[in-house]
C-alpha positions, 0 to 999 in steps of 0.5 A: 560559643552562643550568646543570649539576646539582652544578657551579658556573660563573664568569660575568663581567657588569657589571652587578646584575639585582637593582637596579632602577638598570639600568633607567636606565642605557642605556650599562651594559645596552648594553655588557654585551649587546656583550661575548662570553659566555665560558661554561666548560663543566661536566662532567656534565650530566645535568639533565633538561629537564622538571624544574625548576631551585632555585637555591640561593644567588646571591651578588654577582650583578653590580654596577652602576656609577654613574658615581661608582663605576667601580672597583667591580665583581664579576667572579664570579657563584657559583650552584648548581643541582639537580635537583628531588626525584624525585616520588614514586609514587602507589600506583595499586594501591590502587585496583585492589585496591578494584575487585577486592575490588567485583568478587569481593563482586559475584561472591559476591553472585550466587552467594549468590543462586543458591544460596539461590534453588536451595536454596529452590526444591528446597524449595518443589517438595518440600514442595508435593509432600507437601501434594499427596499428602495434600492435592489441592487445588491451588486452595487450595494456590496460594491459600495460597502467595500469601496467605503471601507477601502477608502477609510482605511486608505485615508488611515494610512495616509494620516498616520491614524493606523500603521501601515501594513508591512506586506510583500507578494507572498502576503497578496498570494495568501490573500487571494482566495481569502478575498475571492470567498469573502467576495462571493459570501458578501454579495450572496448574503446581500442578494439574500437579504434583498429577497427576503427578511432579515431574521430570515437571512439570519436564521439561515446564516446560523447554519455555517457551522453546519456547512463547516464540518460538512466541508471539512469532513469531506473535501479536508478528511478532518473528523470531529467529535461524536457532540460536533456531529450531534450539535449538527441536529439542532441547527439543520433542524432549526433552519429547516423549520424556520425556513417551512414556516416563514411566511414570507419565503423567497427561494433566492433569498434562501440560496443566497443565505445557504451560498454565503455559509458555504462561502464564508466556510471556504474563506475560513479554511483558506484563512487558515492555510494561508496566513499562517506566520503573517504578522498583519494585525487584524484591523489591517487585515481585513482592511487588505481583503476588503480592498482586494475584494473590492478589485475582484467584485467591481467587474462582476457588479458592472457586467452583472447590473450595470450603469444605466441600471444605477442610475434609473434606479437611483433616482427612482430611490431618491424621489421616493426616500429623498435626500435621506437615501443618500444618508442610508446609502453612506450610513450601511456602506460605513458600518459594514466595515466598522463592524467587520473591522471590531470583530476582526480586532476582537479576534485577536483579543479573545479565543475563538470559542469566545468569538464563537458564542459573540457571533451567535449572540450578534445574530440573535440581536439581529433577529430580535431588533430587525423584527421589531424595527420592520415588524416583520410577521412571525409564526411561533413555529418559526421563532422556534425554530430560530431558538432551535437553531440558534441554540444548536449553533451555541452547542456546536462552539462548545463541542468544538473545543 
């Protein structure tokens, strides 16, 4: 039986279904079904089959005749059917707006990390070179950088600014080889910058991917796709061209940058092997790394240079530069920790590919800014070699993924 919207349909019947007495009146029920029901046609039947119908009113829906009530009967049933009200559409665009805002906030956060990372790195390299020009003691300078970072994090943990990491003996055992490689790489890079220009050191350090592939292939037995090996050609060729055309080439500076590349490759390998399953965030991980590296480096710095040499060098630097020299030392120590801390924090938010590209762009910013600030003379072939090496690093980061 179907009802049409907005129409009244007449239906002759002989029983009242709202009364339960018809259950015991088989005669009248059978007579009802034996008769042919004539349904009048209703125009404008536009009820959608999936929408519910509501009965607006039912009056005199038949009357069951009892034996003593054979004359009382209602011949017409009035019923009105109407469509259910259309459901209101749910504003799903609210969810899309939330997702869009969250994605925009994440992009802004990553962009802020990158900008801060590059800016801090540029400032560190500038002050580090100034300190090393006036105070040519890279071992003590490296020690002060690690000491400043360790002190900053200890104060942050004590004042609850940063959450104290939950570590165990296994964590520190796994961290030890990483700290050894980090210490060697940090000191070697500082030695290189004390002997050569900042731009030259970073050009040579852009060849780190070549060391990574060679060490992984020879020592770990890893294989890489052909594009990865091909990307090493511009890296090696560009570094070689930059080194040959460097006006103020220094062998110690060159070897320091090469040793730094090798040490940081081993640092990355040890970090991947030893830190699997550890739940220490990037900021606290680097803080722990700095503290262990400080413990490793301090006795070697004392043995190589010594407090007496440091005292004489300090007096000489202060007499030449003045009180600003103290600010230079503090600045290079603090900014070294900050830029490394931000880089580790950004690594938690981005993919390794994005991080590698960001690291490449960081070297470009350091090279360009150091040439402008220190006014180092550079030949066209030297600049071409730097550009080729950096472009090869970018190709490597693309092919590696």
